[in-house]
N, C-alpha and C positions, 0 to 999 in steps of 0.2 A: 894819547898820553903814554908814550913809550917809556918814559922815565918815571911813571907814576909810582909814588910810594906804596908799599904793601899796607893794606888796611885790614885791621881786625875789628869786625863789628860784634859788639857784646850785647846780647839781649837777655836780661834777667826776666824770668817768667815764673808764674805760679798760677795754676788754674786759668789759663788763657786759651782754652780750647776754641772759644768763639773767634779769636782774632789772630792767633800766632801764625797759622799757615799763610794767611794773607800778608802779614808783615814780612815774614822770612822770604816769601816769594817776591815781594816788592824790592827787597834788597838785592836778591840774586838777579832779578831781571832788569836792574838799573843799567845805566850806560857805562859804569866804571869798568875798566878792563877786568874780565873775569879771572884771569890768571894772577891778578894782584889783589885778591880779595879772599877773606875767610869769614865765616859767620859762626860765632860761638854762642849757642843758646844754653844758658845756665838755668836748670830746672830746680825750683825750690820745693821739691817733694809734692808735685801737683797731684790732686786727687781725681782729676778728670783725664781727658785724652790728649792733653797738651803734649806730653812726652811722645806718645805714639805718633802724633801728627808730625812732629819734628823729625823723629827717626825715619818716618816714611820719606820725607824730603831728603834726608841725609843718605838714604839708601841709593838715591839716584843722583846725588850731587856731593862729591867728595869735599867740597868747600865747607860743608856744614858739619859741625861737631856738637854733640850734646854732653854737657857736664852736669855733675850733681852738686846741689847746694842743700845739704841736709838741714841747715839752719832755717832755710826758707825765707831769710830776710834779704831785702834788696841790696844793701851795701855789701853783704857777704858774697852774694852772687856776683856783683860787679867785680869785686876783688879776685874771686876765683877766675873770672873771665880775663881780667887784665894779666894775672900771673901766667895764664896759659897762652896768651896771645903771642903771635909771631910777628905782628905788624909793626911798622914804623909809626903808624898812626892808629890810635884807639878811638873808635866811635861808639857811643852808646845809643841804642835805639830800644824803645819800650814796645811791648806787644800791642799797645793801643795806638801805635803810631804807623802811619802810612807815609814813607818818605817819597819825595819826588824822584823821578828817574835820574836826575843829575845831582841828587843830594850829596853823595860821597865826593863827587867832583867839586862841588861848591865848598864842601868842608876843607878839602885840600887847598884850594885857591885861597880861602880865607886864612888858613894856617900859615901860608907862605908870606904873609905880611910880617915885616920886621917887628920882633918883640912880642908877637902874638903866641900865647901858649895854649889857649883854649878858645874854641869858637862854637857858635850855635846860631840857630835862627829863631824866628818868631813862633810862638805856640799858637796855632790856629785850630780852634775846636770845630767839631762837626757832630751834629746829633741826628738821630733818626726818628725821634718822637717830638711832639710839641714841647715837652719839658726839656728834652735834650737840646733842641734848637734854641730854647731860651737860655740854657746854660752856656752854649757856645757864644751867643750874642752878648750875654752879660759879662763873661770873662774877657771879652775883647774891648771893654769900656773902662775909662778911668774909675768910675764908681764901683765897678766890680773887681778891678785889678790894681787900683792906685796908680802909682807911676812906674809900675813894672814894665820896663822897656821890652822884655821878651814877650810880653802879652800884647803891647800896643804897637810894636814895630819900630823901625828906625835902623840906623847903622852907626857903628862906632864902639868905643870902649863901654863896657857895661859891668854891673856888679855880678850878674849871673846871666846865663842863657838857658834855653830849653834843651834838655838832653845833654849835648856836649860832644866835642871831638878834641883830642889832645895829641900832641907829639908824645911818643912813648916815654921819652926821657923826663917829661914833666913829673911822672909818678916817681921816678928815681930821685927827683929833687925835693918834692914836697910831701911824698908819701901817698899811700892809697886812700880809698874812701874810708871814712870813719865808721867802723862797724857798729858803734853804739847808736848811730842815728838811723832809725827806721825810715825817717823822712828827712828831706832837706839836705841829704848828704852831698848833692851836687853843689848847692850854695856854699856849704862849709868848705868844700874843696876849692871853690873859686876864691873864698876868703884867703886861703893859704897861698894860692897862686898869685893873687894881687899883692899880698904881703911880701912874697919872694921877689917881686919886681916884674912879674909877667903881666901881660895884658889879656883880659877876657874880651872877646870881640863878638858883637852882634852883627850878623850879616843877613840882609833880607833875601839874598840869593839861596840861602839854605832853607829850603821849603819842605814842609811836611804838613800832614793833617793828623790831629789826634782825636780819637773818639772820646767824647765826654761821658760823664755819668748820666744815665737816662732816668733815674728815679730820685726823689727827695732823700730817701735813706742813703743811697749810694753817694750822693753829693755831700750829705752831712758827714758821713764817715770819712770821705776824702779830705774835706776841709778841716775837720777836727784833727786829723792826722797832720795836715799842713801846719796848723797852729802848734801842735806838739813839737814838730820838727824844728820850727823856727825858734821856739823857746829853748830847745837844746842848743842851737847855734848861739843864741844870745847868752846862754849860761857860759859858753866857752869864750865868746867874743862879744862883750857888752856893746862895744862901739859899732857893731855890724847892724844894729836895729835901724830900719828905715821908717820914715813917717807912714808909708803906706801900710806897714805891718803894725805900727803902734795904734793906728786909728781903730781898727776893729777890736783890738784888745781893750782899748780905752772905752769904746762904746759898750762892749759886753760888761765891763766893770761898772760903767755908769748905770746901766740897766739894773744890775744886781744890787748895787749900793742904793740906787735911787728908789727901787721898789721897796727895799727894806726900810729905807729912811722915810718913805711916804707913809708906811704903816705905823712907824713909831713917832714921827714928828709930822703932825698935820700940815704945817706950813711948807713942807717939802713936796707935798703932793702936786702943787701947781707946777713946780720946777720939773718934776718927773714927767708930768703930762706934756709939758712944753718940749722936752727932749724927744719924747716918742713922736709927738705930732710933727716936729721939725724933720725928723728922720723920715717919717711917712710921706711928708710933702716932697722931700728931695727924691724919694723913691718913685713917687708918682710922676714927677717931672722928668726924671731920667727914663722911666718906662715910656712916657709919651715920645721922647726924643728918639730912643732906640727902636721903639715899636713901629715907627713910620715905615721901616723897611721890612716889616714882618707881617704875617697874617695875624688877625686879632686873636685867634686861638693860641698862637705861640706867644704873642705879646702879653696875654693875661698871666702867663707863667713867670714873667720877669720879676714882679715884686717878691713872691716867695723865694725865688732863686737868690735875689740879693740878700734877703734876710738870712737864708740858710748859710750863704757864703760868709757873711760878716759875723753872725753870732756863733756859728760852730768853730770858725777860725779863732775867734776871741776866746771861746770857752776852752778849746784845745790848748791854746797858749797858756792860759792861767792854770789849767789842770797840770800841765807839765812843769810849770814854775813851782807849783805847790809840791809836787813830788820831788823835784830837785832839792828844794829847800828842806823838805822833810828828811831826805837822805843825808844831807849835809849836817843837819842838827843831830840825827841819830848817830852818824859817824863820829861827830865831835864828842857826844856823850859816852860813846864806847871807847874813845881814845884811839880810833883806827883811821887809816886813810880813807877818804871818800871813794867808794867803789866806782864812781863815775870817772875817776882819774886813772884807773887801771887800764892796761892795754891800750894806752893812748898811741895813735899813729905818729910816725915821724912828722912833726909839725913845725912849720915856720911861724913863729909868733908875730902877729901884727904889732906895729908900734903903738 
């Protein structure tokens, strides 16, 4: 690739001492021409040895730079990296990700399609414990991921992709990552890209492995945050909500309303039990189907994984919606602009 575009890989990190060295090394050791590559690790005030590990790599490889992100938030770190990048192409990689050797090459090939502004591949999980392996299996099924193509695979235009790679000028046209969004900032950027006329492309040749959460608490925090992030995007772009995201939110609401209603109105108890029993039956059926390719110890973890994913995502969604509504009401009562509308990035409004 003598004429390969210069690539800036941006890796936002915070307390990733268990993973960061392996991820950075995988990028550096890939097949992309080494003289056409830089790696920018943006550290969000880590309290472990993340920064020391990256500095040790940088001491032996001038392609690696370490920048500070005092705010500690992912979108802020991404923007710091994008502003500092020298590349024609910006590639995001997270510290939990192990890219394939040809990952960057595949990103460039996909970006060279006419009209494509952003590309990415399928999110493929890997776990090291029975619970982690169950998470990886569950999130690769329609029951665990809905119709999310970046989870299920395929090729072609998509609403969003895993991680992402962009031509540098895309950020000049639609703006940087929205720093108000602790989660889902990649999806929100894709909304603006598609609204501006660009194509977001899913390519199966862009291959990587992501390490999943290995504990119920870690998975619950992750999906609660996903729900919060999706709600923030819906607040900005109501038309962006997909059915796969509406279902866990509706299910969580049905359980909350149904349980309260069953206590207050005896006639609703049977309806509530039917909803729970129906969901449990579907969970058992999906577990039997997915579990055929797993050990029984791993398969037994699938039902709680599905429940955690759906319920915490739904609860996170409604918690964020409630906070957003509360801020809007409070701002209206004070006669002041809504704080959520301040510092808005340059944004292309969808139709």
